[in-house]
N, C-alpha and C positions, 0 to 999 in steps of 0.2 A: 343044413349047412355041413359041408364036408370037414373032416378032421383037419385036413391040411390048411384050411383057412383060419381056423380057431387059433393056432399058435401065432400066426402072422398078426392077428388083431392084438393079442396079448403082448407080443414083442414091441408093438408100436407104443404102447402106453409108457413104458419106462423112458423111451426116447423123447416122447412128448413132454413128460414131467421133467427130464433133464434139460430139455430146450427151454421150458418155462423157467427153471431154476437159473439157467444162464442169463436169460432175459432179466430176471429179477435182480441179478447182480449189476446189470447195466442201467436199470431204470431207477429213478429216485424212489426212496422208501415210501413217500406219500402216495405213489402210484402202484406199488407192488401188491397191496392187499387185494385189489380187484384186478390188477393187470388190465387196466382200462385200454381198449383198442383206440389208438390214435391214427389218424390218416391225413393226407393232404393230396391235393390234385393240382396239377399245373396245366393250363389250357393255353393253346396258341391259336393265332388267326391263320396259321399256314403250317407247313411241314417244317419241323425243327430238325437240324442235323446235330445239335447238342441239347442236352437236357439240363437247363440251369435252374438253380433255386438259391435263395439266401440261406445261410447257415450261421450259427454262432459258434465261436471257438474260444476255449479258455484252457489254461494249463489244467492238468488233471487235479481234481479236488473231490473230496467226499461231499455228497449232499448234506451230510450231518455236520460238516465243518462250520464252526462259528464265524470264521472269516473266509468268504469265498471270493476268488478273483473275478474281475469284471469279464463278462462274456462279450466279446467283440464280434461285430457282424462282418461277414464276408460273402462274396459270390462264390458258388460252388457249381461244378459240373458233375453229373452222375455218370459213371462209366462202368458198365458190366464187364468190360475187358480188363479192368484193373483189379488186381488181387486185393490191394489195400488202399487206405486213404493216403493222400499226398497233400502237402501244403507248400506254399511258396515262402521264400525268404521274408516277404512282407508280413506274412502271418506270424512267423517266428519273432520278428522284431517287435511288431505291435502288441503281441501277447506276451512278450518277454519269456520265451520258452527256453528251456535248457535241455540239451541233448541228453539222452540216457544211454546212448551207444551209437554204433555205426552198423550198416548192413549194405551188402551188394544188392542193387536193384536193377532189374531189366526194364529198359525203357525203349521207346521207338527209336531213340538214338544210340542204343547199345547199353552195355553194362557199365555202371559207375557206382562208386561208394557214396552213400548218403547218410546223413545224421538221422536218428530216430528220436521221436518225441512222444510223450504220453500226453494226450489231450482229452478234453471232453468236447463233444460235438452236439450242439442243440439244433435239431431239425425243425422245419417249419411246423410240424405237428406237435410242438411243445414237449418232445421227448428228448431228454438228455442222454446220449450214449456215453457211458463212462469209460475211461481208460483206453481210448483208441490209440493204437500204435500208428503214428503217422511218419512218413518219411518226407524230407524236404527235396523239392524238385521244382522245375518250372512247369506251370499249368497254363496252356495257351487259352486265353480268354477268361480266366478265373483265378481265384486265390487258393481254392481247395478243390480236390478231386475226390469225390465220394466213390470208393471201390466196393467190391464184394463183401469185404469185412462188415460193412454197415448194411448194404443192400440185402445180404443174406440173413439178416435178423428179422426180416419181415416179408411181405408180399409186394411185388413190384411188377407194374404193367405199363406198357407203352402201346397206344393205338394211334392210327392215322386216319380215322373215319372222316369221310367227306373232305380229305385234304387238310385236316386240322389235327395236329399232334396233341395228344392228351397223355400225360405221365401221372401215374398214381402210385402211392406208397402207403402201406399200413404196417403198423407194428403193434403187437406181435403178429406173426403169421396166424391167420385164423381159418384158412381153407386153400384148397387147390384151385388154381386158375388153369383151365384147360381149353384153349382156343380150338384144338383139334376136335374135341368132343362137341363143343358148341357148333362148329362148322358142320360136323356130320349130322347132328340132330336137325339143323336148319335146312339141309339139302335133301331131306327125305320128303 
């Protein structure tokens, strides 16, 4: 092995450890000792133009808290084009959320001021993402928009094999998904 490759391997270790520490802050303590990999898959009978899942939303709370707020169920859309998570006014009202500030957000309809809320998000794979900063906005066809702030904590893939969309997500990230490499090896 050349000398130039060894430092790269060593430099990845601290980043990986830092990533795991960040995940541990977001995952309930009972899951952090092993950092159990959780995943879920959504299959459709045809091509989907949106990626929907159910999610649970609650005001931010510590998993260690003696009194935890109720986690309410909502419909979500996963959007890799969204930087952050967004929620509708309905979520704000039903979860009795209080804004922690305001921020300028860029939407398809232009720039606007939006309230910011700190929430916990329960994904279908039974992982609670803690302390997510969510902005209020309208979400066409859903109550919650899952953005790259959550998608980026794990591995995310969408396929349309035989005209049927499959979306899969796992947390934490456990490996690289490389369709280009897969395609190259199958074309030989």
